[in-house]
C-alpha positions, 0 to 999 in steps of 0.5 A: 580014881581021885587026884591023889591016885593021879599024883601017885601014878605020875609021881608028882604031888596032888597040888601039881595035879590040881594046878594042871587040871585047872590050867593054872600056874602059881607064881611060886611054882613053875611046872615043867612041860615034861611034868605037865605032859606026864600028868595029862598022859595019866589023866587020859589013860585012866579016864579021870574026870574031875568031880563037879562038886569039887570043881564048883567049890574050887571055882565057884561054879560047875558049868552046868546050865539048867533049862526049865520049860513051863510047857513040855519041851518035846511033844510033837504038837509044839515041836516048832515052838521050842525046837529053835530055842533049844538049838540056840541054847545047846549051840552056845552052851557047847561053845561056853563049855557048859553042860545042860540040865533039863528039869523034868521033875517039876509037878503040874499045877492047874495045867502048868509046871511049877519051878518050886516044889517040895523036891525042886532041884534048881541048885544042881545048876549054876543058873537056869534058862526059863522058856514058856509062852507065859512065865509065873510072875510069883516064881519070878518074884521068888527067884529075884528074892532068892538071888538065884541066877536065871535068864527068861527067854522073852520079855517079862514085866517086872516081878518084884524088880526087873527080870533079866531076859532076851526077847524079840522086838515084837512091837517094832516088827508089827509096827513096820508091818502096819506102816507097810500096809498103810503105805499100800493104801490100806485104811481099815485095819484089824488085829486078830489076837489070841486073847492072851495076857502074855508079854509077847501078845501085849507087845504085839498089840501095842506095836499095832495100836501105836502105828495104826493111828493114821488109819481110818479104822483099827479094830482089835478082835480075839480069835480065841474059841472062834472059827475062821468063818465067824472071824471073817464075818466080823472083818467083812462087816467092819470093811477091813482090808488088812488083818494082822493075825497073831496065830499063824494057824488062824491065818491059814484058816482065814485064807481058806475061809476067804477063798470060799467066800469068792474073795482073793488074798490079798485082793479082797483081804490082805493077811499079815502074820505076826511070827512063825508057826507054833504048830505044824500047819500045812499051807502053800501060801507064803504069808507076809509077816516076820520071823522070830529070832528063836535060835539067836534068843536061845544063844544070847540067853546062855551068853547072858546067864553065863555072865551073870554066873561068873560076874562078868556081865555089867548090870541087868541085861535085857535085850530085845532082838530085831525080827526078820521081815518076810516079803510074802504074797499076802499084802497087796493094795486094797480093793476099793470095792471091798472098802465100799461093801 
């Protein structure tokens, strides 16, 4: 079924069908309401759908937004990480009248997917949302160089030019937690990171370092490849009273290890989490920390990309959204006996 067929069945010109489909009315042509109704009735009866390629040629884009994830989007082990982003992306795409195209044919090189390959299909979409804990800077450089519309979810460093993104303001969120701990009397603090070079980790470390200057001691330790007991040994040796833990699962393991040593949380050690779980971790503890606005990041990423595609955005968009504080039960006043160990 083509526009010509619709025109024949409705008894109108093909130009009239085109005007009705695009909801336009040329200055020199007035379409009578009964004529428009007749065309729409034939479209409904025949199930006609406009060819997306033809619509793209006519309107400049076909309202298809790509989604590329550097890690698999649907494995059960990481469902808690990607799911909220995808919920927000889908919600705003529906509101904007856009379809989503999940790119899954990209090859895995050195354990990570790659956007650019022999049969990459980016051009099937008008633009693309990029998701991943770490995004390849070389691929961002090429996207910038090629002028392909994209938006990264999460703050990204420049890559041959500034990168459009919608991220979370981790530095401010961590800084507020540090200030809360210092206000409670904590003077010996520790940041427990995952050893990642990702911008999200760097922002957390920066927020800790800048806000912990008032503390007597503020150490940064890596938990990568180490069990909770070994990490706890370092904290006790440093007489740490408040630990800021980047990985939620590590915080859960540390809480268990602390209780095994006969210490309480938060009496013997306060534990603060710097984000939501990325994997399912069973625990009944309500950790003090913050929530990452993942759904809203997904929504606004589509909003920004739509503006880039249709030219309505004003300049480069780089947005950092505030995180939501969580008043849990794992931040208390320090035990002075612990400080004197």
